[in-house]
N, C-alpha and C positions, 0 to 999 in steps of 0.2 A: 872696235876699229883696229885695223892692222897696225903693224909696227911702224910703218911710214905713212904719214898723212900730209895733206896739202891744204893750207888755208889761203883762200883768195878773197881779199876784201877790197871794197871800194874805199876811197879816201874821203873826199869832202862830204860831210854829213854822216859818215859812218865811223871810221877810225878818227877822223878829225872833227873837232867841235867841242871837246872837253879835255883840256890839257892834263888835268889831274888823272882822269880816267885813262888817258893814253899812256901816261907814265906807269900806271898800275898794270896795264896790259903788257907794256914792254918789259917790266920787271918779271911778270909771270912767264912770258915767252922765253926769256933769255936762257934759262937752264934746260929748255925743252927743244932747242933748235936741232938737236941730233935726230929727233924723230918727227918733227913738225916743220915742213917747209912753209915759207911765207911768200906770197905774191900780192901785188897791188893791181887791181883792175879799175881803171879810171878813164874819165874823158880827157884827162891831161895827157900831154905828150911827155917824152923822156926828160927834157930839160926842166919842165915844171915839176915833175915828180922828184928829180934830183934836188931842186930847191926846197921842196916840202920836207924831204928827209933831212937835209942840212939844217933847216930852220925849226925843227920840232923834235919831239921825242920819238918820232916814228922809227921803229927798228929797221935796220938794213934788210931789204927783201932779198929773196933769191931770184926773182924775176919781176918784170913789169909788163902788164897788159895795158896798153895805152890807146888813146884815140877811140874810146868805146869799143875796143876789140880789134882795131885795124892793124895792130902790130903786137908782137910778143918778143921781148928782149931779155937776155940774161943780165943779171946784176952782179957786180958793178961794171962788167966789161962792155956792156951794150951790144954784145953779139946778138944778131938777129936770129931768133928761133923760128919765127914765122911772120910773113906779111902776105897780103892778098896778091902781090905781084905775080905769083905763079898761077893764079886761078881766074883773074879777071880777063875779059875778052873785049871785043869792040863795042859791046853793049854798055860798058861803063866808061863814062867820060865826064869829069867834073865840070867842064865848060858847058856841056850839053845839059847837065843837071841845073846849072845856074840859069841857062836860057829858058828851060822848061818851067822853072818856078818864079821867074821874074815878075809875073803878073798876079801872083797870089796876094790877095788883100791882107795887109798887116804884117807881111813877112819882111824880115830885116836880116841881111847877112851878118854873121858874127865877124869880129875882127880877124884879120889875116892870120894872127898867131894861133887861132883855133881851127884853121883849115889845113888840109893835107891832100895829097893825090888820091887818098882813099876815104876822105871824109869831108863832106860839104855841109857846113853848119849854119843854122839860122836861129833867130829869135822869132817866136810866133806865140804871142800871149794867149792863154786860155783857149786853145784850139779844141773844138769838139770833134766828134767822129766824122761829121760832115766835112769840116774843113780839112782834116787829115785825109779823108777819102779823096778830096779834090787834089791834094798834093800827090797821093799815090797814082791817081788817074792821069795827071799831067806827065808823070814819069813814064807810065806805061804807054801813053800816046806817042812819046818820043822814042820808044823802044829801049828804054834804059833799064838794065837789070839791077835793081836797087831795092833796099829795104829802108824804111824810115823808122827812126827811134825817137820817141817823144818823151820828155821827162820834165819834171818840176813845173808843169803847166807853162813852159816857156821854151825850153831848149829842143830844137829839132835838128837831128843829124841824119844825113842821107849817106848811106854806105853801100858798098857792093852787096848784092844779094847773098844771104847766108853768112855774112860777117857780123859778129856781135861779141859781146863779152862771153856769153855762154859757149859758143863754138871755140873761142880762143882758150877758155879754161880747159876744155877737153884736149886741145892741141898741146897745151902746156903739160897737162897730166901725162899724156902719152910720151912727150919728150923726157919728162922727169922719171918715167917708170912708176908712177903712182896709180894704184888701182882707183878707178873712178868712184868706187864705193867709199874710198877714204878721202874724198875731196869735200871740203867745207867751203861755202861761199857766203859772203855777207854784203849787204847793201841797204840802200835807203830810198832810191828813186826808180823811175821807170826804165832808165837805161841799164839797170841791174836785172830786170825781169828775166832776160834770157838765161841767166845763170841758174835761176830756180827751175826753169822749164826743162833743164837737162837732167834732172833727177839727182843732182848733187845734194849733200846735206846742207840745207839752207838755214841761214840766220837772218832774221829781219829785226833790225834795231827798233826800239820803241818810238823813236822820232821819225820813222820812215813815212813816206807819203802813203795815202790811202790805197793806192794801187798795189802796194806790197803788203800793207797791214791787213788787207782783205784776203790774202792768200791763205788757204787752208788745205794742207796735204800732209801726208805722213812724213815727207822728207823736209818739211819746213818747220823751224822753231821760231816762234814769235817771242822775242825777248821782252822782258819787263823793263830793262834798263836801256838808256839811250847811248848813242855814239860808241866809243871804245868799250865802255862798261857793258853794253849790250852784246858787242862782239865777243868779249871774254865770257860772258854768261852763256852764250850759245856754244862756244867752243867747249867749255866745260861740260855742257849738256851732251854734246855729241861724243866727246871722248869717254864719257861715262856710260854710254849706251852702245852696246855691241850687238849687232844683229846675229 
């Protein structure tokens, strides 16, 4: 791997979940920050990420990808690196999304703190392909240009078409001048799937949901350890393997 690399990791269930392992990860990372950038990709928004960093051993990142990819901000300034504001058109409207999905059986809007102009979020327990297909069809019937992201057998996010963690990782790498071949990504649930589909060097922690543990590709490392220990295991694997 080249001289400068970028690690993008999910927070909840990935770096977070084992305090001792997180401290070991932070200790390992500290002397390597000159060659290894760090970013967090989360469903959380900026303030929630700030609180997590202040309240744990999480290292200070270089950037945050928040709202499942709906914004990218520099740390600690909060400078907006990218948001969908410049790409959405009249086919994206949160109010229309809510109207379209109001009649879906079992769907429940998440609290307002989890909503944004570019992310409409719901709880929908144990949705199968048929139920998710109904959600997608309702959006299409209303002419809404959106993608649905389903994770943890419960969390349903509706975002502008083409917006996700994976696309935002690529935008961050371009902004930082990091070769995409030197980008590592780590996660544990379905909302991280788009990061692996971009061809980055993937790390799947041992406690990940089956949708990620079932992935098998040359660019994906299935860690034996969970949480931050699995992230560190995967980073060491990729840093020791040069194509």
